[in-house]
C-alpha positions in Angstrom: -14.8 1.0 0.0 -16.3 -1.3 2.7 -15.4 -5.0 2.7 -17.2 -6.3 5.7 -20.3 -7.0 3.5 -18.2 -9.5 1.6 -17.1 -11.5 4.6 -18.9 -14.7 5.7 -20.3 -15.2 9.2 -17.4 -17.6 9.8 -14.8 -14.9 8.9 -16.5 -12.4 11.2 -16.8 -15.0 14.0 -13.1 -15.9 13.8 -12.1 -12.2 13.8 -14.4 -11.4 16.8 -13.2 -14.3 18.8 -9.6 -13.2 18.4 -10.3 -9.6 19.3 -12.2 -10.8 22.4 -9.3 -13.0 23.5 -6.7 -10.3 23.0 -8.4 -7.6 25.0 -9.8 -10.2 27.4 -6.3 -11.1 28.5 -5.6 -7.5 29.5 -8.9 -7.1 31.3 -8.4 -10.3 33.3 -4.9 -9.2 34.3 -6.2 -5.9 35.4 -9.1 -7.3 37.5 -6.6 -9.8 39.1 -4.4 -6.9 40.3 -7.2 -4.3 40.8 -6.3 -3.5 44.4 -2.6 -4.1 44.3 0.0 -1.3 44.1 2.5 -1.9 41.3 6.1 -0.8 41.7 7.9 0.9 38.7 10.0 -2.2 38.3 7.0 -4.5 38.0 4.9 -2.1 36.0 7.7 -1.3 33.4 9.7 -4.5 33.4 7.5 -7.3 34.8 10.0 -7.5 37.7 12.8 -8.6 35.2 11.3 -12.1 35.0 10.6 -12.3 31.3 11.3 -15.9 30.1 12.7 -16.9 26.7 9.4 -17.9 24.9 7.6 -14.8 26.1 10.6 -12.6 25.2 10.6 -13.9 21.6 6.9 -13.6 21.3 6.7 -10.0 22.6 9.8 -8.8 20.8 8.8 -10.2 17.4 5.1 -9.0 17.6 5.9 -5.6 19.1 8.6 -4.9 16.5 6.6 -5.6 13.4 3.6 -3.3 13.3 4.3 -1.6 10.0 2.8 -4.4 7.8 0.9 -1.9 5.6 4.2 0.1 5.2 6.4 -2.9 4.2 3.7 -4.4 1.9 3.3 -0.9 0.3 7.0 -0.8 -0.3 7.0 -4.3 -1.7 4.0 -3.5 -3.9 5.8 -0.5 -5.4 9.5 -1.6 -5.4 9.8 -5.4 -4.9 12.8 -6.9 -3.1 14.1 -3.4 -2.2 11.6 -3.9 0.7 13.4 -7.0 1.9 16.8 -5.3 1.7 15.8 -2.0 3.5 13.1 -3.4 5.8 14.8 -6.8 6.5 18.5 -7.4 5.8 19.7 -4.1 7.2 17.7 -4.7 10.4 19.0 -8.2 10.9 22.6 -6.8 11.0 21.5 -4.3 13.7 19.8 -7.1 15.7 22.8 -9.3 15.7 25.1 -6.5 16.7 22.7 -5.6 19.5 22.6 -9.2 20.8 26.4 -9.7 20.8 27.7 -6.3 21.8 25.0 -4.4 23.8 22.8 -6.8 25.8 25.4 -7.5 28.4 26.3 -3.9 28.8 22.6 -2.9 29.2 22.1 -5.5 32.0 25.2 -4.3 33.8 23.8 -0.8 34.1 20.6 -2.1 35.8 18.4 0.7 34.4 14.6 0.6 34.2 14.2 2.7 31.0 16.3 3.9 28.1 16.7 7.5 29.5 17.7 5.9 32.8 20.7 4.5 30.9 21.4 8.1 29.6 21.2 9.4 33.1 23.8 6.9 34.4 26.2 7.9 31.5 25.7 11.6 30.9 23.6 13.1 33.7 20.0 13.9 34.8 19.5 16.8 32.4 20.6 14.7 29.4 18.2 12.0 30.5 15.3 14.5 30.6 16.2 15.7 27.1 16.6 12.2 25.8 13.2 11.2 27.3 11.5 14.1 25.4 13.3 13.2 22.1 12.5 9.5 22.5 8.8 10.3 23.1 8.6 11.9 19.7 10.8 9.3 18.1 8.9 6.4 19.5 5.4 7.8 18.8 3.7 4.9 16.9 2.5 7.2 14.1 3.1 4.7 11.3 1.2 2.0 13.2 -1.7 4.4 13.9 -1.7 5.0 10.1 -1.7 1.3 9.4 -4.6 0.6 11.8 -6.4 3.6 10.2 -5.9 2.1 6.8 -7.2 -1.2 8.0 -10.4 0.2 9.5 -10.9 2.4 6.5 -10.8 -0.6 4.2 -12.9 -2.7 6.4 -15.7 -0.2 7.1 -15.5 2.4 4.4 -14.8 5.3 6.8 -12.5 8.2 6.1 -8.8 7.7 6.9 -8.7 10.5 9.6 -11.8 9.1 11.4 -10.3 5.5 11.1 -7.0 6.7 12.7 -8.8 8.4 15.6 -11.2 5.4 16.2 -8.6 2.7 16.0 -5.9 4.4 18.1 -8.5 5.5 20.7 -9.5 1.8 21.3 -5.9 0.8 21.7 -5.1 3.7 24.0 -8.1 2.9 26.2 -7.2 -0.7 26.9 -3.5 0.3 27.3 -4.6 2.5 30.1 -5.5 -0.6 32.2 -2.3 -2.5 31.1 1.0 -3.1 32.7 4.0 -4.7 30.9 3.0 -8.2 31.9 -0.5 -7.7 30.3 1.2 -6.4 27.1 3.5 -9.5 27.0 0.7 -12.0 27.4 -1.4 -10.3 24.8 1.6 -10.2 22.5 1.9 -14.0 22.7 -1.6 -14.5 21.3 -0.9 -11.8 18.6 2.4 -13.5 17.7 0.7 -16.8 16.9 -2.1 -15.1 14.9 0.1 -12.8 12.8 2.3 -15.6 11.5 -0.6 -17.8 10.6 -2.1 -15.0 8.7 0.9 -14.0 6.5 2.0 -17.6 5.8 -1.5 -18.6 4.6 -1.4 -15.7 2.1 1.8 -17.0 0.6 0.5 -20.5 0.4 -2.7 -19.6 -1.4 -0.8 -17.2 -3.7 1.3 -20.1 -4.9 -1.9 -22.1 -5.3 -3.9 -19.4 -7.1 -1.3 -17.5 -9.1 1.8 -19.7 -9.4 5.3 -20.0 -8.1 7.6 -17.0 -7.7 8.7 -17.3 -11.4 5.3 -15.7 -12.2 6.6 -12.5 -10.4 9.7 -12.4 -12.6 7.6 -12.8 -15.7 5.0 -10.1 -14.8 6.8 -7.4 -12.9 9.3 -4.7 -14.2 13.1 -5.4 -13.7 13.5 -2.8 -11.0 11.4 -5.0 -8.7 14.3 -7.4 -8.5 17.1 -5.0 -7.9 18.3 -4.0 -4.4 17.7 -0.3 -5.0 14.3 -0.4 -6.8 14.0 3.1 -8.2 15.6 4.8 -5.2 18.8 6.9 -4.9 21.8 5.2 -3.4 21.7 7.8 -0.5 18.2 6.6 0.4 19.3 3.0 0.6 22.2 3.9 2.9 19.9 6.0 5.0 17.8 2.9 5.6 20.9 1.2 6.9 21.4 4.0 9.4 17.7 4.0 10.3 17.8 0.3 11.0 20.7 0.8 13.4 19.3 3.9 15.1 15.8 2.5 15.4 17.1 -0.7 17.0 19.9 0.8 19.1 17.7 3.6 20.5 14.3 2.0 20.7 12.6 2.2 24.1 10.5 -0.9 23.1 13.6 -3.0 22.2 15.4 -1.9 25.4 12.4 -2.5 27.6 12.3 -6.1 26.6 16.0 -6.7 27.0 15.9 -5.0 30.4 12.9 -7.2 31.4 14.7 -10.4 30.4 15.6 -12.7 33.3 19.2 -12.7 32.3 21.5 -11.3 29.5 21.7 -14.8 28.0 17.9 -14.9 27.6 17.9 -11.6 25.9 20.8 -12.6 23.6 19.2 -15.9 22.6 15.8 -14.2 22.3 17.1 -11.7 19.8 18.8 -14.3 17.7 15.7 -16.5 17.6 13.5 -13.5 16.9 15.7 -12.6 13.9 14.9 -16.0 12.4 11.2 -15.3 12.8 11.6 -11.8 11.3 13.3 -13.3 8.3 10.3 -15.6 7.7 7.8 -12.7 8.1 9.8 -10.4 5.8 9.9 -13.1 3.1 6.1 -13.6 3.4 5.2 -9.9 3.3 7.6 -9.1 0.4 6.2 -12.0 -1.7 2.7 -11.0 -0.7 3.1 -7.4 -1.8 4.6 -8.5 -5.1 1.9 -11.1 -5.7 -0.7 -8.3 -5.0 1.0 -6.1 -7.6 0.7 -8.9 -10.2 -2.9 -9.7 -9.3 -4.3 -6.2 -8.9 -1.7 -3.7 -10.4 -3.9 -0.6 -10.2 -4.9 -1.0 -6.5 -4.0 1.6 -3.9 -0.6 0.5 -2.7 -1.4 1.2 1.0 -4.2 -1.5 1.3 -3.4 -3.6 -1.8 -2.0 -6.4 0.3 -5.1 -6.5 2.5 -7.5 -6.6 -0.5 -5.4 -9.2 -2.2 -5.4 -11.5 0.8 -9.2 -11.2 1.2 -9.7 -12.0 -2.5 -7.6 -15.1 -2.8 -8.3 -16.7 0.7 -11.3 -19.0 1.2 -14.0 -18.4 3.9 -12.6 -18.9 7.4 -9.1 -18.2 6.4 -10.1 -14.6 5.6 -11.1 -14.2 9.2 -7.7 -15.6 10.4 -5.9 -13.3 7.9 -7.8 -10.2 9.2 -7.0 -11.2 12.8 -3.4 -11.6 11.7 -3.2 -8.2 10.1 -4.8 -6.6 13.2 -2.6 -8.5 15.5 0.5 -7.4 13.6 -0.5 -3.7 13.9 -2.0 -3.4 17.4 0.7 -5.6 19.1 3.2 -2.9 18.0 0.9 0.1 18.5 0.0 -0.8 22.1 3.7 -1.8 22.9 5.0 1.6 21.6 2.2 3.5 23.4 3.0 1.7 26.6 6.8 2.1 26.3 6.5 5.8 25.3 4.1 6.5 28.2 6.7 5.2 30.7 8.9 8.0 29.5 6.2 10.3 30.8 5.3 8.4 33.9 8.8 7.5 35.1 11.5 9.5 33.4 9.7 12.9 33.2 7.7 12.4 36.4 8.4 15.2 38.9 10.3 14.0 42.0 7.5 15.1 44.3 5.1 12.5 42.7 5.3 8.8 43.4 4.2 6.1 41.0 0.4 6.0 40.7 -2.3 4.6 38.5 -3.7 8.0 37.7 -0.4 9.5 36.6 0.3 6.4 34.4 -3.2 6.7 32.8 -2.6 10.4 32.1 0.7 9.4 30.5 -0.9 6.8 28.2 -3.6 9.3 27.2 -1.1 12.0 26.4 0.9 9.6 24.2 -2.2 8.5 22.4 -3.3 12.1 21.8 0.2 13.1 20.4 0.2 10.0 18.1 -3.2 10.9 16.6 -2.5 14.6 16.1 0.8 13.9 14.3 -0.5 11.0 12.3 -3.2 13.2 10.9 -0.6 15.5 9.5 0.9 12.9 7.2 -0.3 11.5 3.9 -0.7 7.7 3.6 2.9 7.1 2.5 4.2 5.3 5.5 7.8 5.2 4.2 8.0 9.0 4.4 7.0 9.0 8.0 9.7 6.4 8.9 12.4 8.4 7.1 11.4 11.7 8.6 11.0 10.7 12.3 13.6 8.0 12.5 16.0 10.2 10.5 15.7 13.2 12.7 15.7 11.6 16.1 18.1 8.9 15.1 20.7 11.5 14.1 20.4 13.1 17.6 20.8 9.9 19.7 22.7 7.2 17.8 26.2 8.6 18.3 25.7 9.4 22.0 24.4 5.9 22.7 27.2 4.1 20.8 29.7 6.5 22.4 28.5 5.6 25.9 29.1 1.9 25.3 32.5 1.9 23.6 34.3 5.2 24.2 35.6 6.0 27.7 35.9 9.8 27.1 33.3 11.5 29.3 30.7 13.7 27.6 29.2 16.2 30.0 25.5 17.0 30.5 26.0 20.4 28.8 27.9 18.9 25.8 25.1 16.4 25.3 22.4 19.0 25.3 24.4 21.5 23.1 25.1 18.8 20.5 21.5 17.7 20.3 20.2 21.3 19.7 23.0 22.0 17.2 22.2 18.8 15.3 18.5 19.5 15.3 19.0 23.1 14.1 21.2 22.0 11.2 18.7 19.4 10.0 15.8 21.9 10.2 17.8 24.5 8.3 18.6 22.0 5.6 15.0 20.9 5.2 13.5 24.4 5.3 16.0 26.4 3.3 17.9 23.8 1.2 15.3 21.4 0.0 16.9 21.3 -3.4 19.9 19.4 -2.0 19.1 15.7 -2.6 20.7 14.5 0.5 18.6 13.6 3.6 18.9 15.9 6.6 19.8 12.8 8.7 23.3 12.9 7.3 23.9 16.6 8.2 22.7 15.9 11.8 24.8 12.8 12.1 27.9 14.6 10.9 27.3 17.5 13.3 27.0 15.2 16.3 30.0 13.2 15.3 32.1 16.3 14.8 31.4 17.7 18.2 32.0 14.4 20.0 35.2 13.8 18.0 36.5 17.3 19.0 35.8 16.5 22.7 37.5 13.2 22.3 40.6 14.8 20.7 40.7 17.6 23.2 40.5 15.2 26.2 43.0 12.7 24.8 45.5 14.8 22.9 45.1 18.6 23.0 44.5 18.8 26.8 47.6 16.6 27.4 49.7 18.7 25.0 48.7 21.9 26.8 49.6 20.4 30.1 53.0 19.4 28.8 53.7 22.9 27.4 52.7 24.5 30.7 54.9 22.1 32.7 57.9 22.9 30.5 57.3 26.7 30.8 56.8 26.6 34.6 59.3 24.0 35.5 
């Protein structure tokens, strides 16, 4: 289905102007610094000079690219979307702001694996970088952009994914973190204007939220929807692991001018996320009432285009695109720094060519893996966030709050043990209705707890016994 034929010249003009502005900011930034050599600190963290307004704009816009995923969940399950994609995450954000921001700044690291290196060792940092590359691949955002292009132009989903991601990858190749931040500021404004107008016109065209209660099944208004309790709890763990081990989240906190800016920025950003989640949840549910038989993946997009008047449709399309590509380019950029900085051989220095190869590599991996999934974005989130979250969440929390030292070898051994257990569960024990995440998490926690007990209790006990025997 192609919808561009149903758009007015005004809609297309508004959309084209926004696209030109967003990419133009990056090109202008690149031309301005064409002949200058950028240090790792400037390229990755903007020289640690990120101000509060820019911090909020880039964090909010870069963290909310799964608009097709959340509206798909809202379309199918109602307020379960707000609980699992909203409330759980707000708790994680506040914990991050109050308990982790100051600790992150004290370590003075450039990247997330750099933090691992300062805590566990160089080999652990290399392994963490590899794991984080796969965890942070923006697969769901590539799927979302593909779904948008497919709906707009009537192309196949695979071709849409390749085309959309390729464009984002190409302009990310000429970006640095400062370019991404300035572009995010424009996208931040556009995405909010887009989702808020859908809610306003939904009230006007269909009615107040009581219409939803009257026309949707009861499970749309329960916290669990039709999901198992274990799935709901899994989303709580995913919210914590995705936030506490996200290269994108850490990058912005490390780039902030001070810990106070990062702390205030996260709190303000949470308020913005609440507004956005309310709008997307209501929008998905209104779409279900208005077009109950639509494809859940693009129902929200079709609904918005149907109820909005000319001009506003262009703004809505720009808002949807801004929501997706602001996250897609941020994740591609952050993931590419894992290649260009954390996995860069020591004999190489920072160079534009190496950074470009890193961006292209991340884009290629994103497209290849995205093409292996169906269009159920929730499944992608659960699979990738579950696996890699189970490997890294305990080590990260441990490094912040437990003084017992975990060696390089212990970190690597535990990661491979946890991954093996999760793979065995998913390959040979699929009939067990418990997500593999829990098995991996328990394995990691068990090994670390044993090390803790050994260092704190058993080792001391053995020393006392030997002292009594010898002396």
